[in-house]
PDB file of N, CA, C and O in Angstrom, chain B, residues numbered from 101:
ATOM      1  N   MET B 101      -1.610 -25.069   1.864  1.00  0.00           N
ATOM      2  CA  MET B 101      -1.590 -24.437   1.539  1.00  0.00           C
ATOM      3  C   MET B 101      -3.131 -23.554   1.695  1.00  0.00           C
ATOM      4  O   MET B 101      -4.130 -23.579   0.975  1.00  0.00           O
ATOM      5  N   ILE B 102      -3.009 -23.241   2.210  1.00  0.00           N
ATOM      6  CA  ILE B 102      -4.715 -22.335   2.947  1.00  0.00           C
ATOM      7  C   ILE B 102      -4.719 -20.981   2.216  1.00  0.00           C
ATOM      8  O   ILE B 102      -3.710 -20.649   1.594  1.00  0.00           O
ATOM      9  N   THR B 103      -5.514 -20.394   2.244  1.00  0.00           N
ATOM     10  CA  THR B 103      -5.871 -19.046   1.370  1.00  0.00           C
ATOM     11  C   THR B 103      -7.240 -18.033   2.125  1.00  0.00           C
ATOM     12  O   THR B 103      -8.192 -18.475   2.769  1.00  0.00           O
ATOM     13  N   LEU B 104      -7.121 -17.459   1.991  1.00  0.00           N
ATOM     14  CA  LEU B 104      -8.294 -16.600   3.038  1.00  0.00           C
ATOM     15  C   LEU B 104      -9.465 -15.827   1.532  1.00  0.00           C
ATOM     16  O   LEU B 104      -9.037 -14.951   0.780  1.00  0.00           O
ATOM     17  N   PRO B 105     -10.553 -16.281   1.449  1.00  0.00           N
ATOM     18  CA  PRO B 105     -11.704 -15.414   0.220  1.00  0.00           C
ATOM     19  C   PRO B 105     -11.434 -13.888   0.111  1.00  0.00           C
ATOM     20  O   PRO B 105     -10.980 -13.274   1.076  1.00  0.00           O
ATOM     21  N   SER B 106     -11.656 -13.410  -0.817  1.00  0.00           N
ATOM     22  CA  SER B 106     -10.826 -12.154  -1.273  1.00  0.00           C
ATOM     23  C   SER B 106     -12.065 -11.694  -0.189  1.00  0.00           C
ATOM     24  O   SER B 106     -12.857 -12.400   0.434  1.00  0.00           O
ATOM     25  N   GLN B 107     -11.891 -10.179  -0.230  1.00  0.00           N
ATOM     26  CA  GLN B 107     -12.660  -9.101   1.582  1.00  0.00           C
ATOM     27  C   GLN B 107     -13.230  -9.603   2.750  1.00  0.00           C
ATOM     28  O   GLN B 107     -14.303  -9.201   3.199  1.00  0.00           O
ATOM     29  N   THR B 108     -12.142 -10.971   3.541  1.00  0.00           N
ATOM     30  CA  THR B 108     -12.400 -11.014   4.229  1.00  0.00           C
ATOM     31  C   THR B 108     -11.671 -11.034   5.468  1.00  0.00           C
ATOM     32  O   THR B 108     -11.987 -11.320   6.623  1.00  0.00           O
ATOM     33  N   SER B 109     -10.241 -10.520   4.722  1.00  0.00           N
ATOM     34  CA  SER B 109      -9.400 -10.764   6.110  1.00  0.00           C
ATOM     35  C   SER B 109      -9.469  -9.876   7.095  1.00  0.00           C
ATOM     36  O   SER B 109      -9.142 -10.033   8.271  1.00  0.00           O
ATOM     37  N   HIS B 110      -9.954  -8.839   6.516  1.00  0.00           N
ATOM     38  CA  HIS B 110     -10.565  -8.253   8.467  1.00  0.00           C
ATOM     39  C   HIS B 110     -11.880  -9.214   9.479  1.00  0.00           C
ATOM     40  O   HIS B 110     -12.166  -9.420  10.658  1.00  0.00           O
ATOM     41  N   VAL B 111     -12.276  -9.506   8.353  1.00  0.00           N
ATOM     42  CA  VAL B 111     -13.099 -10.624   8.950  1.00  0.00           C
ATOM     43  C   VAL B 111     -12.518 -11.909  10.212  1.00  0.00           C
ATOM     44  O   VAL B 111     -13.019 -12.390  11.228  1.00  0.00           O
ATOM     45  N   LEU B 112     -11.512 -12.051   9.638  1.00  0.00           N
ATOM     46  CA  LEU B 112     -10.639 -13.411   9.642  1.00  0.00           C
ATOM     47  C   LEU B 112     -10.021 -13.076  10.935  1.00  0.00           C
ATOM     48  O   LEU B 112     -10.306 -13.552  12.034  1.00  0.00           O
ATOM     49  N   GLN B 113      -8.793 -11.850  10.538  1.00  0.00           N
ATOM     50  CA  GLN B 113      -7.952 -12.053  11.425  1.00  0.00           C
ATOM     51  C   GLN B 113      -8.276 -10.980  12.399  1.00  0.00           C
ATOM     52  O   GLN B 113      -7.978  -9.823  12.101  1.00  0.00           O
ATOM     53  N   PRO B 114      -8.887 -11.256  13.595  1.00  0.00           N
ATOM     54  CA  PRO B 114      -9.619  -9.902  14.273  1.00  0.00           C
ATOM     55  C   PRO B 114      -8.747  -9.471  15.871  1.00  0.00           C
ATOM     56  O   PRO B 114      -9.096  -8.892  16.899  1.00  0.00           O
ATOM     57  N   LEU B 115      -7.125 -10.285  15.258  1.00  0.00           N
ATOM     58  CA  LEU B 115      -6.501 -10.447  16.539  1.00  0.00           C
ATOM     59  C   LEU B 115      -4.735  -9.362  15.990  1.00  0.00           C
ATOM     60  O   LEU B 115      -3.820  -9.070  16.761  1.00  0.00           O
ATOM     61  N   ASN B 116      -4.810  -9.066  14.679  1.00  0.00           N
ATOM     62  CA  ASN B 116      -4.328  -8.306  14.207  1.00  0.00           C
ATOM     63  C   ASN B 116      -4.857  -6.640  14.547  1.00  0.00           C
ATOM     64  O   ASN B 116      -4.271  -5.600  14.243  1.00  0.00           O
ATOM     65  N   LEU B 117      -5.851  -6.768  15.103  1.00  0.00           N
ATOM     66  CA  LEU B 117      -6.503  -5.320  14.377  1.00  0.00           C
ATOM     67  C   LEU B 117      -6.544  -5.166  16.421  1.00  0.00           C
ATOM     68  O   LEU B 117      -6.285  -4.137  17.044  1.00  0.00           O
ATOM     69  N   SER B 118      -6.730  -5.796  16.701  1.00  0.00           N
ATOM     70  CA  SER B 118      -7.408  -5.290  18.491  1.00  0.00           C
ATOM     71  C   SER B 118      -5.292  -6.353  19.628  1.00  0.00           C
ATOM     72  O   SER B 118      -4.785  -6.470  20.744  1.00  0.00           O
ATOM     73  N   CYS B 119      -5.098  -6.653  18.477  1.00  0.00           N
ATOM     74  CA  CYS B 119      -4.111  -7.137  19.666  1.00  0.00           C
ATOM     75  C   CYS B 119      -2.075  -6.952  19.072  1.00  0.00           C
ATOM     76  O   CYS B 119      -1.079  -6.950  19.796  1.00  0.00           O
ATOM     77  N   PHE B 120      -2.148  -6.852  17.883  1.00  0.00           N
ATOM     78  CA  PHE B 120      -0.562  -6.882  17.288  1.00  0.00           C
ATOM     79  C   PHE B 120      -0.671  -5.281  16.775  1.00  0.00           C
ATOM     80  O   PHE B 120      -0.051  -4.261  17.074  1.00  0.00           O
ATOM     81  N   LYS B 121      -1.443  -5.492  16.129  1.00  0.00           N
ATOM     82  CA  LYS B 121      -1.342  -3.887  15.767  1.00  0.00           C
ATOM     83  C   LYS B 121      -0.596  -2.858  17.374  1.00  0.00           C
ATOM     84  O   LYS B 121       0.461  -2.227  17.421  1.00  0.00           O
ATOM     85  N   PRO B 122      -1.616  -3.052  18.448  1.00  0.00           N
ATOM     86  CA  PRO B 122      -1.757  -2.231  19.271  1.00  0.00           C
ATOM     87  C   PRO B 122      -0.263  -3.080  19.775  1.00  0.00           C
ATOM     88  O   PRO B 122      -0.531  -4.275  19.899  1.00  0.00           O
ATOM     89  N   PHE B 123       0.284  -2.971  19.893  1.00  0.00           N
ATOM     90  CA  PHE B 123       2.002  -4.183  20.184  1.00  0.00           C
ATOM     91  C   PHE B 123       2.564  -3.429  19.497  1.00  0.00           C
ATOM     92  O   PHE B 123       3.387  -2.737  20.096  1.00  0.00           O
ATOM     93  N   LYS B 124       2.444  -3.218  18.200  1.00  0.00           N
ATOM     94  CA  LYS B 124       3.802  -2.643  17.578  1.00  0.00           C
ATOM     95  C   LYS B 124       3.877  -0.809  17.668  1.00  0.00           C
ATOM     96  O   LYS B 124       4.707   0.093  17.553  1.00  0.00           O
ATOM     97  N   THR B 125       2.458  -0.997  17.942  1.00  0.00           N
ATOM     98  CA  THR B 125       2.648   0.702  18.351  1.00  0.00           C
ATOM     99  C   THR B 125       2.906   0.887  19.259  1.00  0.00           C
ATOM    100  O   THR B 125       3.386   2.020  19.211  1.00  0.00           O
ATOM    101  N   THR B 126       2.987   0.234  21.108  1.00  0.00           N
ATOM    102  CA  THR B 126       3.484   0.363  21.807  1.00  0.00           C
ATOM    103  C   THR B 126       5.034   0.312  22.001  1.00  0.00           C
ATOM    104  O   THR B 126       5.918   0.976  22.541  1.00  0.00           O
ATOM    105  N   PHE B 127       4.858  -1.075  21.117  1.00  0.00           N
ATOM    106  CA  PHE B 127       6.649  -1.023  20.904  1.00  0.00           C
ATOM    107  C   PHE B 127       7.772  -0.115  20.570  1.00  0.00           C
ATOM    108  O   PHE B 127       8.962  -0.035  20.871  1.00  0.00           O
ATOM    109  N   PHE B 128       7.058   0.438  19.943  1.00  0.00           N
ATOM    110  CA  PHE B 128       7.801   1.709  18.940  1.00  0.00           C
ATOM    111  C   PHE B 128       7.751   2.655  20.069  1.00  0.00           C
ATOM    112  O   PHE B 128       8.649   3.296  20.612  1.00  0.00           O
ATOM    113  N   LYS B 129       6.406   2.582  20.304  1.00  0.00           N
ATOM    114  CA  LYS B 129       7.059   3.888  21.033  1.00  0.00           C
ATOM    115  C   LYS B 129       7.716   3.855  22.431  1.00  0.00           C
ATOM    116  O   LYS B 129       7.974   4.863  23.088  1.00  0.00           O
ATOM    117  N   LYS B 130       7.954   2.604  22.804  1.00  0.00           N
ATOM    118  CA  LYS B 130       8.973   2.155  24.078  1.00  0.00           C
ATOM    119  C   LYS B 130      10.049   2.578  23.868  1.00  0.00           C
ATOM    120  O   LYS B 130      10.827   3.342  24.440  1.00  0.00           O
ATOM    121  N   LYS B 131      10.027   1.803  22.658  1.00  0.00           N
ATOM    122  CA  LYS B 131      11.468   1.719  21.466  1.00  0.00           C
ATOM    123  C   LYS B 131      12.625   2.920  21.525  1.00  0.00           C
ATOM    124  O   LYS B 131      13.686   3.088  22.126  1.00  0.00           O
ATOM    125  N   ASN B 132      11.615   3.843  20.319  1.00  0.00           N
ATOM    126  CA  ASN B 132      12.323   5.664  20.676  1.00  0.00           C
ATOM    127  C   ASN B 132      12.253   5.954  21.593  1.00  0.00           C
ATOM    128  O   ASN B 132      13.233   6.667  21.812  1.00  0.00           O
ATOM    129  N   ASN B 133      11.174   5.815  23.121  1.00  0.00           N
ATOM    130  CA  ASN B 133      11.372   6.369  23.907  1.00  0.00           C
ATOM    131  C   ASN B 133      12.874   6.725  24.701  1.00  0.00           C
ATOM    132  O   ASN B 133      13.589   7.631  25.127  1.00  0.00           O
ATOM    133  N   ASN B 134      12.686   4.765  24.476  1.00  0.00           N
ATOM    134  CA  ASN B 134      14.476   4.643  25.701  1.00  0.00           C
ATOM    135  C   ASN B 134      15.541   5.314  24.463  1.00  0.00           C
ATOM    136  O   ASN B 134      16.273   6.304  24.494  1.00  0.00           O
ATOM    137  N   MET B 135      15.299   4.423  23.516  1.00  0.00           N
ATOM    138  CA  MET B 135      16.468   5.970  22.457  1.00  0.00           C
ATOM    139  C   MET B 135      16.796   7.295  22.577  1.00  0.00           C
ATOM    140  O   MET B 135      17.920   7.784  22.464  1.00  0.00           O
ATOM    141  N   VAL B 136      15.840   7.813  22.793  1.00  0.00           N
ATOM    142  CA  VAL B 136      15.862   9.190  23.012  1.00  0.00           C
ATOM    143  C   VAL B 136      16.600   9.338  24.117  1.00  0.00           C
ATOM    144  O   VAL B 136      17.805   9.582  24.173  1.00  0.00           O
ATOM    145  N   ASN B 137      15.693   9.152  25.166  1.00  0.00           N
ATOM    146  CA  ASN B 137      16.602   8.739  26.858  1.00  0.00           C
ATOM    147  C   ASN B 137      18.264   8.480  26.623  1.00  0.00           C
ATOM    148  O   ASN B 137      18.910   8.910  27.579  1.00  0.00           O
ATOM    149  N   ASN B 138      18.894   8.018  25.813  1.00  0.00           N
ATOM    150  CA  ASN B 138      19.845   7.143  26.383  1.00  0.00           C
ATOM    151  C   ASN B 138      20.519   7.378  24.861  1.00  0.00           C
ATOM    152  O   ASN B 138      20.931   6.431  24.191  1.00  0.00           O
ATOM    153  N   ASN B 139      20.572   8.783  24.409  1.00  0.00           N
ATOM    154  CA  ASN B 139      21.803   8.978  23.230  1.00  0.00           C
ATOM    155  C   ASN B 139      21.838   8.431  22.096  1.00  0.00           C
ATOM    156  O   ASN B 139      22.966   8.222  21.650  1.00  0.00           O
ATOM    157  N   TYR B 140      20.644   8.017  21.248  1.00  0.00           N
ATOM    158  CA  TYR B 140      20.184   7.364  20.654  1.00  0.00           C
ATOM    159  C   TYR B 140      21.144   6.116  20.576  1.00  0.00           C
ATOM    160  O   TYR B 140      21.437   5.972  19.389  1.00  0.00           O
ATOM    161  N   LYS B 141      21.703   5.236  21.287  1.00  0.00           N
ATOM    162  CA  LYS B 141      22.183   4.094  21.622  1.00  0.00           C
ATOM    163  C   LYS B 141      21.044   2.802  20.972  1.00  0.00           C
ATOM    164  O   LYS B 141      19.832   2.770  20.757  1.00  0.00           O
ATOM    165  N   GLU B 142      22.122   1.875  20.824  1.00  0.00           N
ATOM    166  CA  GLU B 142      21.009   0.648  19.776  1.00  0.00           C
ATOM    167  C   GLU B 142      20.466  -0.330  20.627  1.00  0.00           C
ATOM    168  O   GLU B 142      21.271  -1.259  20.556  1.00  0.00           O
ATOM    169  N   LEU B 143      19.456  -0.687  21.479  1.00  0.00           N
ATOM    170  CA  LEU B 143      19.505  -1.230  22.715  1.00  0.00           C
ATOM    171  C   LEU B 143      19.718  -2.291  22.890  1.00  0.00           C
ATOM    172  O   LEU B 143      19.739  -3.023  21.901  1.00  0.00           O
ATOM    173  N   ASP B 144      19.949  -2.810  24.091  1.00  0.00           N
ATOM    174  CA  ASP B 144      20.887  -4.144  23.844  1.00  0.00           C
ATOM    175  C   ASP B 144      19.037  -5.481  24.294  1.00  0.00           C
ATOM    176  O   ASP B 144      17.852  -5.343  24.596  1.00  0.00           O
ATOM    177  N   LYS B 145      20.178  -6.736  23.987  1.00  0.00           N
ATOM    178  CA  LYS B 145      19.295  -7.611  24.158  1.00  0.00           C
ATOM    179  C   LYS B 145      18.525  -7.575  25.380  1.00  0.00           C
ATOM    180  O   LYS B 145      17.433  -8.142  25.422  1.00  0.00           O
ATOM    181  N   ILE B 146      19.016  -6.934  26.421  1.00  0.00           N
ATOM    182  CA  ILE B 146      17.512  -7.145  27.598  1.00  0.00           C
ATOM    183  C   ILE B 146      17.108  -6.238  27.788  1.00  0.00           C
ATOM    184  O   ILE B 146      16.231  -6.224  28.652  1.00  0.00           O
ATOM    185  N   THR B 147      17.552  -4.659  26.988  1.00  0.00           N
ATOM    186  CA  THR B 147      16.370  -3.983  27.564  1.00  0.00           C
ATOM    187  C   THR B 147      15.493  -4.477  26.431  1.00  0.00           C
ATOM    188  O   THR B 147      14.606  -5.113  27.001  1.00  0.00           O
ATOM    189  N   PHE B 148      15.336  -4.507  25.487  1.00  0.00           N
ATOM    190  CA  PHE B 148      15.164  -4.720  24.097  1.00  0.00           C
ATOM    191  C   PHE B 148      13.943  -6.044  24.161  1.00  0.00           C
ATOM    192  O   PHE B 148      12.921  -5.809  23.516  1.00  0.00           O
ATOM    193  N   ALA B 149      13.999  -7.195  24.788  1.00  0.00           N
ATOM    194  CA  ALA B 149      13.130  -8.018  25.878  1.00  0.00           C
ATOM    195  C   ALA B 149      12.065  -7.305  26.701  1.00  0.00           C
ATOM    196  O   ALA B 149      10.854  -7.516  26.777  1.00  0.00           O
ATOM    197  N   ASN B 150      12.898  -6.340  27.340  1.00  0.00           N
ATOM    198  CA  ASN B 150      12.343  -5.725  29.146  1.00  0.00           C
ATOM    199  C   ASN B 150      11.113  -5.111  27.578  1.00  0.00           C
ATOM    200  O   ASN B 150      10.246  -5.902  27.206  1.00  0.00           O
ATOM    201  N   LYS B 151      11.224  -3.932  26.981  1.00  0.00           N
ATOM    202  CA  LYS B 151      10.244  -3.494  26.069  1.00  0.00           C
ATOM    203  C   LYS B 151       9.128  -4.062  25.521  1.00  0.00           C
ATOM    204  O   LYS B 151       7.984  -3.638  25.682  1.00  0.00           O
ATOM    205  N   VAL B 152       9.627  -5.564  24.504  1.00  0.00           N
ATOM    206  CA  VAL B 152       8.729  -6.000  24.451  1.00  0.00           C
ATOM    207  C   VAL B 152       7.838  -7.085  24.842  1.00  0.00           C
ATOM    208  O   VAL B 152       6.928  -7.762  24.363  1.00  0.00           O
ATOM    209  N   ASP B 153       8.623  -6.929  26.125  1.00  0.00           N
ATOM    210  CA  ASP B 153       7.621  -7.771  27.549  1.00  0.00           C
ATOM    211  C   ASP B 153       6.755  -7.203  28.239  1.00  0.00           C
ATOM    212  O   ASP B 153       5.838  -7.841  28.756  1.00  0.00           O
ATOM    213  N   LYS B 154       6.921  -5.600  28.399  1.00  0.00           N
ATOM    214  CA  LYS B 154       6.316  -4.194  27.933  1.00  0.00           C
ATOM    215  C   LYS B 154       5.072  -3.950  27.434  1.00  0.00           C
ATOM    216  O   LYS B 154       3.985  -3.885  28.009  1.00  0.00           O
ATOM    217  N   ALA B 155       5.372  -3.825  26.291  1.00  0.00           N
ATOM    218  CA  ALA B 155       4.757  -3.545  24.878  1.00  0.00           C
ATOM    219  C   ALA B 155       3.062  -4.707  25.038  1.00  0.00           C
ATOM    220  O   ALA B 155       1.873  -4.390  25.029  1.00  0.00           O
ATOM    221  N   LEU B 156       4.060  -6.640  25.225  1.00  0.00           N
ATOM    222  CA  LEU B 156       2.710  -7.636  24.642  1.00  0.00           C
ATOM    223  C   LEU B 156       2.227  -7.800  26.146  1.00  0.00           C
ATOM    224  O   LEU B 156       1.735  -8.915  26.324  1.00  0.00           O
ATOM    225  N   ASN B 157       2.233  -6.903  27.407  1.00  0.00           N
ATOM    226  CA  ASN B 157       1.351  -7.426  28.858  1.00  0.00           C
ATOM    227  C   ASN B 157       0.818  -5.473  28.631  1.00  0.00           C
ATOM    228  O   ASN B 157       0.385  -4.897  29.629  1.00  0.00           O
ATOM    229  N   ALA B 158       0.910  -4.836  27.528  1.00  0.00           N
ATOM    230  CA  ALA B 158      -0.129  -3.458  27.469  1.00  0.00           C
ATOM    231  C   ALA B 158      -1.376  -3.666  26.757  1.00  0.00           C
ATOM    232  O   ALA B 158      -2.413  -3.006  26.815  1.00  0.00           O
ATOM    233  N   THR B 159      -1.045  -4.883  25.950  1.00  0.00           N
ATOM    234  CA  THR B 159      -1.704  -4.699  24.702  1.00  0.00           C
ATOM    235  C   THR B 159      -2.613  -6.500  24.202  1.00  0.00           C
ATOM    236  O   THR B 159      -3.617  -6.527  23.489  1.00  0.00           O
ATOM    237  N   LEU B 160      -1.771  -8.107  24.931  1.00  0.00           N
ATOM    238  CA  LEU B 160      -2.548  -8.626  24.644  1.00  0.00           C
ATOM    239  C   LEU B 160      -2.972  -8.706  25.997  1.00  0.00           C
ATOM    240  O   LEU B 160      -2.422  -9.040  27.046  1.00  0.00           O
ATOM    241  N   SER B 161      -4.394  -8.202  25.601  1.00  0.00           N
ATOM    242  CA  SER B 161      -4.742  -9.295  27.297  1.00  0.00           C
ATOM    243  C   SER B 161      -6.430  -9.660  27.032  1.00  0.00           C
ATOM    244  O   SER B 161      -6.844  -9.859  25.890  1.00  0.00           O
ATOM    245  N   LYS B 162      -6.815  -9.684  27.548  1.00  0.00           N
ATOM    246  CA  LYS B 162      -8.240 -10.755  27.624  1.00  0.00           C
ATOM    247  C   LYS B 162      -9.471 -10.167  27.183  1.00  0.00           C
ATOM    248  O   LYS B 162     -10.532 -10.508  26.660  1.00  0.00           O
ATOM    249  N   ARG B 163      -8.894  -9.152  27.607  1.00  0.00           N
ATOM    250  CA  ARG B 163     -10.115  -7.725  27.152  1.00  0.00           C
ATOM    251  C   ARG B 163      -9.254  -7.600  25.453  1.00  0.00           C
ATOM    252  O   ARG B 163      -9.528  -7.893  24.289  1.00  0.00           O
ATOM    253  N   ASN B 164      -8.394  -7.140  26.020  1.00  0.00           N
ATOM    254  CA  ASN B 164      -8.445  -7.023  23.823  1.00  0.00           C
ATOM    255  C   ASN B 164      -8.691  -7.700  22.862  1.00  0.00           C
ATOM    256  O   ASN B 164      -9.032  -7.151  21.814  1.00  0.00           O
ATOM    257  N   ILE B 165      -8.560  -9.412  22.984  1.00  0.00           N
ATOM    258  CA  ILE B 165      -8.440 -10.317  22.414  1.00  0.00           C
ATOM    259  C   ILE B 165     -10.213 -10.850  22.189  1.00  0.00           C
ATOM    260  O   ILE B 165     -10.588 -11.351  21.128  1.00  0.00           O
ATOM    261  N   LYS B 166     -11.028 -10.657  23.230  1.00  0.00           N
ATOM    262  CA  LYS B 166     -12.193 -10.405  23.061  1.00  0.00           C
ATOM    263  C   LYS B 166     -12.386  -9.297  22.149  1.00  0.00           C
ATOM    264  O   LYS B 166     -12.240  -9.694  20.993  1.00  0.00           O
ATOM    265  N   ASN B 167     -12.517  -8.701  22.181  1.00  0.00           N
ATOM    266  CA  ASN B 167     -12.713  -7.006  21.719  1.00  0.00           C
ATOM    267  C   ASN B 167     -12.066  -7.109  19.972  1.00  0.00           C
ATOM    268  O   ASN B 167     -12.508  -6.625  18.930  1.00  0.00           O
ATOM    269  N   GLY B 168     -11.358  -7.605  20.134  1.00  0.00           N
ATOM    270  CA  GLY B 168     -11.146  -8.235  17.802  1.00  0.00           C
ATOM    271  C   GLY B 168     -11.824  -8.829  17.411  1.00  0.00           C
ATOM    272  O   GLY B 168     -11.855  -8.884  16.182  1.00  0.00           O
ATOM    273  N   PHE B 169     -13.024  -9.843  18.385  1.00  0.00           N
ATOM    274  CA  PHE B 169     -13.639 -11.013  18.225  1.00  0.00           C
ATOM    275  C   PHE B 169     -14.815 -10.353  17.332  1.00  0.00           C
ATOM    276  O   PHE B 169     -15.256 -10.363  16.183  1.00  0.00           O
ATOM    277  N   LYS B 170     -15.103  -9.607  18.971  1.00  0.00           N
ATOM    278  CA  LYS B 170     -15.898  -8.583  17.981  1.00  0.00           C
ATOM    279  C   LYS B 170     -16.079  -7.604  17.558  1.00  0.00           C
ATOM    280  O   LYS B 170     -17.170  -7.080  17.331  1.00  0.00           O
ATOM    281  N   VAL B 171     -14.954  -7.160  17.368  1.00  0.00           N
ATOM    282  CA  VAL B 171     -15.060  -5.769  16.965  1.00  0.00           C
ATOM    283  C   VAL B 171     -15.494  -6.383  15.265  1.00  0.00           C
ATOM    284  O   VAL B 171     -16.436  -5.946  14.603  1.00  0.00           O
ATOM    285  N   THR B 172     -14.320  -7.725  14.727  1.00  0.00           N
ATOM    286  CA  THR B 172     -14.907  -8.458  13.209  1.00  0.00           C
ATOM    287  C   THR B 172     -16.196  -9.380  12.928  1.00  0.00           C
ATOM    288  O   THR B 172     -16.449 -10.267  12.113  1.00  0.00           O
ATOM    289  N   ARG B 173     -17.249  -8.444  14.522  1.00  0.00           N
ATOM    290  CA  ARG B 173     -18.384  -9.492  14.225  1.00  0.00           C
ATOM    291  C   ARG B 173     -17.750 -11.321  14.610  1.00  0.00           C
ATOM    292  O   ARG B 173     -18.642 -12.164  14.698  1.00  0.00           O
ATOM    293  N   ILE B 174     -16.847 -11.617  14.732  1.00  0.00           N
ATOM    294  CA  ILE B 174     -16.652 -13.000  14.673  1.00  0.00           C
ATOM    295  C   ILE B 174     -17.946 -13.885  15.753  1.00  0.00           C
ATOM    296  O   ILE B 174     -18.793 -14.768  15.618  1.00  0.00           O
ATOM    297  N   TRP B 175     -17.452 -13.036  16.755  1.00  0.00           N
ATOM    298  CA  TRP B 175     -18.280 -13.954  18.148  1.00  0.00           C
ATOM    299  C   TRP B 175     -19.190 -12.293  19.165  1.00  0.00           C
ATOM    300  O   TRP B 175     -18.896 -11.098  19.169  1.00  0.00           O
ATOM    301  N   PRO B 176     -19.519 -12.527  19.372  1.00  0.00           N
ATOM    302  CA  PRO B 176     -20.719 -13.464  18.939  1.00  0.00           C
ATOM    303  C   PRO B 176     -21.618 -12.834  17.520  1.00  0.00           C
ATOM    304  O   PRO B 176     -21.975 -11.665  17.373  1.00  0.00           O
ATOM    305  N   LEU B 177     -21.841 -13.956  16.586  1.00  0.00           N
ATOM    306  CA  LEU B 177     -21.780 -13.746  15.257  1.00  0.00           C
ATOM    307  C   LEU B 177     -22.382 -12.699  14.846  1.00  0.00           C
ATOM    308  O   LEU B 177     -23.445 -13.269  14.600  1.00  0.00           O
ATOM    309  N   ASN B 178     -22.567 -11.693  14.583  1.00  0.00           N
ATOM    310  CA  ASN B 178     -23.624 -11.245  13.519  1.00  0.00           C
ATOM    311  C   ASN B 178     -23.921 -10.863  12.327  1.00  0.00           C
ATOM    312  O   ASN B 178     -23.580  -9.689  12.176  1.00  0.00           O
ATOM    313  N   PRO B 179     -24.634 -11.526  10.953  1.00  0.00           N
ATOM    314  CA  PRO B 179     -24.491 -11.789  10.359  1.00  0.00           C
ATOM    315  C   PRO B 179     -25.030 -10.576   9.679  1.00  0.00           C
ATOM    316  O   PRO B 179     -24.730 -10.485   8.489  1.00  0.00           O
ATOM    317  N   LYS B 180     -25.911  -9.433  10.291  1.00  0.00           N
ATOM    318  CA  LYS B 180     -26.542  -8.420   9.479  1.00  0.00           C
ATOM    319  C   LYS B 180     -25.290  -7.382  10.008  1.00  0.00           C
ATOM    320  O   LYS B 180     -24.317  -7.364   9.254  1.00  0.00           O
ATOM    321  N   ALA B 181     -25.232  -6.768  10.868  1.00  0.00           N
ATOM    322  CA  ALA B 181     -23.180  -6.629  11.266  1.00  0.00           C
ATOM    323  C   ALA B 181     -22.283  -5.850  10.558  1.00  0.00           C
ATOM    324  O   ALA B 181     -21.725  -4.769  10.745  1.00  0.00           O
ATOM    325  N   MET B 182     -22.308  -7.211   9.161  1.00  0.00           N
ATOM    326  CA  MET B 182     -21.232  -7.016   8.384  1.00  0.00           C
ATOM    327  C   MET B 182     -21.388  -6.335   7.298  1.00  0.00           C
ATOM    328  O   MET B 182     -22.454  -6.328   6.682  1.00  0.00           O
ATOM    329  N   ASP B 183     -19.847  -5.373   6.764  1.00  0.00           N
ATOM    330  CA  ASP B 183     -20.382  -4.130   5.660  1.00  0.00           C
ATOM    331  C   ASP B 183     -20.318  -3.985   4.414  1.00  0.00           C
ATOM    332  O   ASP B 183     -19.919  -3.166   3.586  1.00  0.00           O
ATOM    333  N   GLY B 184     -20.928  -5.226   4.484  1.00  0.00           N
ATOM    334  CA  GLY B 184     -21.511  -5.599   3.057  1.00  0.00           C
ATOM    335  C   GLY B 184     -19.730  -5.437   2.399  1.00  0.00           C
ATOM    336  O   GLY B 184     -19.714  -4.568   1.528  1.00  0.00           O
ATOM    337  N   LYS B 185     -18.981  -5.773   2.525  1.00  0.00           N
ATOM    338  CA  LYS B 185     -18.705  -6.492   1.283  1.00  0.00           C
ATOM    339  C   LYS B 185     -17.700  -7.912   1.816  1.00  0.00           C
ATOM    340  O   LYS B 185     -16.713  -8.162   1.123  1.00  0.00           O
ATOM    341  N   THR B 186     -17.888  -8.494   2.618  1.00  0.00           N
ATOM    342  CA  THR B 186     -18.636 -10.015   2.991  1.00  0.00           C
ATOM    343  C   THR B 186     -19.498 -10.192   2.862  1.00  0.00           C
ATOM    344  O   THR B 186     -20.355  -9.337   2.637  1.00  0.00           O
ATOM    345  N   LYS B 187     -19.788 -12.075   2.992  1.00  0.00           N
ATOM    346  CA  LYS B 187     -20.459 -12.776   2.458  1.00  0.00           C
ATOM    347  C   LYS B 187     -20.245 -13.724   3.248  1.00  0.00           C
ATOM    348  O   LYS B 187     -19.235 -14.408   3.084  1.00  0.00           O
ATOM    349  N   LEU B 188     -21.522 -14.110   4.742  1.00  0.00           N
ATOM    350  CA  LEU B 188     -20.662 -15.050   5.704  1.00  0.00           C
ATOM    351  C   LEU B 188     -20.611 -17.268   4.741  1.00  0.00           C
ATOM    352  O   LEU B 188     -19.946 -18.300   4.831  1.00  0.00           O
ATOM    353  N   ASN B 189     -21.648 -16.794   4.088  1.00  0.00           N
ATOM    354  CA  ASN B 189     -22.477 -18.084   2.684  1.00  0.00           C
ATOM    355  C   ASN B 189     -21.377 -18.141   2.166  1.00  0.00           C
ATOM    356  O   ASN B 189     -21.118 -19.320   1.922  1.00  0.00           O
ATOM    357  N   GLU B 190     -20.512 -17.414   1.840  1.00  0.00           N
ATOM    358  CA  GLU B 190     -19.096 -17.422   0.838  1.00  0.00           C
ATOM    359  C   GLU B 190     -17.952 -18.375   1.432  1.00  0.00           C
ATOM    360  O   GLU B 190     -17.383 -19.345   0.930  1.00  0.00           O
ATOM    361  N   LEU B 191     -17.801 -17.681   2.833  1.00  0.00           N
ATOM    362  CA  LEU B 191     -16.820 -18.455   3.730  1.00  0.00           C
ATOM    363  C   LEU B 191     -16.288 -19.814   3.873  1.00  0.00           C
ATOM    364  O   LEU B 191     -15.473 -20.068   4.760  1.00  0.00           O
TER     365      LEU B 191
END
């Protein structure tokens, strides 16, 4: 079992911030727009897969991935830029 030290998840999970959260937001917007435009019918499997594909293409980019590591200060490493909650020597 692997555990994260307390107060470090925001630092150790850069893709949650830069890719996965925007993916969920984009996917739900596309899904909701589709439902509004189609009298609130449930998405069929093909339409669902299409919405997932479009949301992934819009959010899982090289730029977003790199930005996640930059925003969480993992790369390039900048211990002075940490917010004070995280102590790198405890990681």
